[in-house]
N, C-alpha and C positions, 0 to 999 in steps of 0.2 A: 490443451494439452501440450507438455514439451514434446520437441519432436524427438522420433526415433532414431538409434544413432546407426550410421552404417561406417564400415571401415572397411577399407581399399588397401590391398596391399600392394600395390605399386603405382608409381605415378605416373607409369605409361600409359594409361588412359587418359592421362589428361597431356602428356606430353607430346602425345603423337598428333595433337593439333596442329602442333607447327612445323611437321614433317614437311620439308619443301617438295617432295613429290604428291603430296596427297592431292587429291582432287576438290574443288570448290564443295560439291554436293555432300561428301563424307566429311567435311571439316564443320561445315555448318551442321551436319546430324549429331556430331558429338558432341558440339557446344549446347545444342536443345537439349540434348540429353542429360547432360550436367545441371542445366537451370533449372529441369524438371525434379531433379533429384535433390538439388540444394534447396528448391521450394518446398519437400515434405520430409527432409531427412537432415541432421546435423553429421556432416561428412566429415570423416577425418584419412587421410592417407598419407601410405609411408612414402616418405620421399626419396626413392631409389627404384631397384629392378627386383633386389632379391632379400627381402628379410630375411632373418634367419628364422630357425623354428622356435627359440622363445618367444620373439616378437608377437609371432602369429597367434599362439596360445595364449598370451596374456589377454592379444587383443579379442580373442574368442571367448575367454572367461570374463572378460569387463562384463558386469553385469547390465550396465548401460547398452552394450553396442546389441543389436537385434540382427544385423543384415550384415554379411561379408561378401565382397566382390576380389575376384582373385582369376589367373590363369594358371596356365600347368605347372608352370616352378614353384607353385605354394601349396604343399601338401593341406590337407585341410582334416586332421585324425578325426575317427567316430569317437574316440573317447572325450573330445575335448566339448564335441559338440552335445556330448550327452550332459555334459556337466554345465553345459551354457544355457543363456539366452538368447541363442540365435536362431530365428524363425525361416530363415532362407539363405542360401548360399550360391550365388551368382557365378559361372563362373567363363570366360571368353574363349573357350574351345568346346568343339563339338564334342569330342570323347570326356568323360568326368569320373575316369578311374582314380584322379587324385584328390577326389571328394568323397569324405565318407559317408556311407548312406546309413542315416541313424531315423527311425521311425518319427515323423512327426516336422522333420525338418525339410522345407523346398530346397529343390536342386533345379535352379535353369541353366541352360548351355546355350550353344549359337550352332545352331544344325542349318542346314542348306543355306552354307554361304560360302565355304571355302573348296566346293568340292571342284570348281573348275580350275582355281589356283593349284590346288595338290595335285589334280590329274595330269596337268601341263606339266609340273615336276616331276613326277612319276615318269612321263614320258622323255623327258629330258633325262634324268636318271638311265633308264633304259639304254637311249641313243648313245648317252656318255660313256657307257660303259661296252655295248656293244662295238663300238667304233675305237673304242681305247682311246678317246678324246682326251682325258686328262691326263695319263703317261706321254700323250705325242705332245700338249703343251709341255710338260715339264721339260720333254728334250730340247725343243726350240728355247726354252725361257733360261734353261739352266746353260745354256750354247755347249749342247751336247749333238746339234745336228753338223756333222763332219760334210767338208767340201765333196767329198765321195758319194755323199748320200743326196742329190740333187732331188733324185725322184726313185725311192725305194721300192723295188718292183716286189718285193716279196718278204721282208724283214718285218714289214708290220702290216700284214694283211689280216683283216676284220671279216667280221659276218654284218652286211644287214637286215635290217629287220624285215623286211619284204619277204613275204612268203613263211614264217616264222610260225611256228606253234607257240602260242600264248595264252596262259591257262590263267584266269583271274578268281580266286578266292576271296567271297564276297563280293557282291553285284549291289550295294548300298548306292548312297550318293554320289561318292567316288567311284566304286568302283563301274557302275555304269558311266561316269564320263570319260573315263581310259578306254573303256570298249568303244564308245563314241569316238574318239582320239585315234583309234587302231584301225576303224575302216578304212582310211585311205591307203595303208600300208599293205592289204592285203592279206593279212595274219589269216589263220586258222586258229580263232580265239574261241576256248573252252572256258567255262565258267563252271563255278558249285557256290552254291547259296543255301541257306535254309528254307528260302521261298522263291520257288521256281520264278520266272520272268519269260511268260510266253512274247510277249509283245515286244521287249527286247531282243530274244531270240529272232523273231520277225523280222525286225527293223534293222538290225544290226548284224543278221547274220550269226548270231552264237550260236554254241552248242554248250547244250547242258549235259554235264557230267556229275552221276550220281554220288561218286564219291572222290575224295580229297586227294586219295591215293593215286587215282587215273590219273587224275593233273600232273601230281608228282613225278608220275613213270612218263608221261608223253610230252609235256610241255619243253621247250627249248628256253622260254621265259616265265618265270612264275611272278605272279604281284599280289601282294597279300592287302588286303581294304577288312580285314575284320576288328572289332572293336575289342579293348581288353578290359576284360571281366574274369570271375573265378573259372569261368568252363573256357576260355580260352587262354589265360594264362601259361606259357608254356607249352602250347597245344603242340607246334610244328617243331616236333623233337626228332629222335633218332628213326622212328618209325616212318617218319614222312621225308626226310633230308636225305635218309640213305637210298630212297627211291629215284630220286634224282639223275638226272642223265648226265655222261661228261659232257663238261663246258656248258653244260643250262646255266642260267642266269636266274639268281632269287632276287626279288627287288621287295623292300619294304618301308613304306612310307607311312605305316598305319600308327602301331605302337611296339616299341623294339620288347616288351614282356612276350609278346606273342610269340615269340621264337626262342627255345631253348638253347642258350647261346651254351652254355657249356656242351650241350651234344654236337653241337654245330661244329665247335672248333676241335674235340675230340675226333671227330669223323675227319676234318680238314688234315687235323696231324698226322692222323693214321693212313692217310692218302685213301682211305675208304670212298671218299668223293673227291671230285675235281670240279668244283664249280665255282662261276663268280657270283659276285655280290653287291647291291647296291642299294644302302641303308640311309635312310634320312633320322632313322629312329634307333636306337638302342635301347637295351635293356637298363642298363644304368648309364644315367646320363650326368655330366660327360661321361665318355666311356671312359672303365677304370683304366687303368696305365698297364697294370700286368694284360688285360684282354686284349688292349691294343698291342702291345709287344708280342703277343704269341699269333695275332694275325700277320705281324709285320714278320714276323720268323717264317710263318707259312709263305707269306708272299715271296719272301727270301730264298728258300726250298723250290718253290713252285712259280718262276716269274713270269709264265705265261697266265696263271692266275691275275683276272682284274679286280680288283676291291676298290668301290668308290664310295665313301663314307662322307656324310654330311650332318653339322650339327642341328637336326630338327629345325628345317628350315621351310620345307614345302609350301607352308600358308602365309609365308613372308613376303606377301604383296601387300604395300602399302596401303591400299583401298580395302583391300579385304580386310586386313587387320584393323583398320580403322572403323569398318563394318560392323565386326566381332566389338569391338570395343561401345560402338552405341548400341548394340544390341545390350550388352551386358547393363549399361547405365540407365537402360528404358526399362529392361525387368525389374531393376531394383527401383525405380521411380514409381514404377506401378504397384510393387507389391506393398514399398513403405507406404504410400498414399491412399492405398485401399481400406475398404471399409466393407466389403462384401465381395462372394465369390466372383460375381461379374465385373469387378474391375480389376482382376488377372487374367482373364480368358485368352489375352494376346500374350500373356507370359510363355515364353518356350521352355516349359516344365519337361520333364525329363518323363519317358515313358507311363509309369503306373500312375504316376503324381498328375499326367495329364489327364489320366480316363478317370482318375478318383474325382479331380476337379469338373468334368463334365458329368459325372453320374450323382453329383451334389455329396459325396462322400469326404467333406472336409473336417467333419469335426474330430477327426483323430489327430488333426494337424495342427501346429503352435499358433497359427497364423489365426484360427477359429479364437483363441482367448484373444488374440490380438484383435481382432475386430469387435468383440463384444466389449473390449476396455472403451474402444473409441463410442 
């Protein structure tokens, strides 16, 4: 039987093997995963980082292509999948909002791998913002540190994290890791999650809040850790944002789309709220120039506000990204080489699909026909 075809949307999953900072264990795992995939599938790789929409669509609609490997920057539209022969899409991300949900098409992702890296980055953003580190660096770097400012007693006062009230919205893998990192800082840490976590309350001294509103009202620092889906898109809008305390800090390392950027800008421009921001993710990526200009104008009119914006980089630890690449390739190899449900039990299928596999309900999935032909 001819090997099924796999299309990989970026060469980064192969190029990363040669990154000088990668550990040997991660390097070998990726090599082994590539070898396993190439043994069971004909693999086509886009040589570059960002194929355009037309190229991705063409690959998906190629009748010979059965499997897709992608990452966050590569949108896989549901209408393309509906018209295709695609059996499964694997993404090297924890979130999978960029992959269209089509009945019958399997989706795998990379959970339980980046939580420590993203939690570290979240803490770095909080500290950088609270202590005004970015602005102070720029003062020195731009030669603006004047001779009479050897030690500025009051011109650049900031506030330490110790003793502040921190609110975590979402206590999944990443939110839980942030909570663990907060323990030595002696913060009062509130959290909201759809599932209460008594063991973390006990072990980490967390305080459960039954409403998001209370966290927005009480917290000095609010850190968002919820996925992007139909229920959360734009959920942090005027009704929540307007509750924030003056000079509080809003942190987002989850997905940009969970914040209603229009409402946030309107409130800041009208001086209805005066809050600091630390965002690694943005509703439009890269940030729309008009949106960025509005933030700049707000900062110009309110120089005491601190905005720290980074380009979706929280998981960019080389070994973490290497492990994510290996997980994607391993799942593609398992699926492409499978002949029965048991062969894909170790695949990192998303929620409902994982349960369907466990319950033996795979007849409605395209892979069922793939197995029958084998």
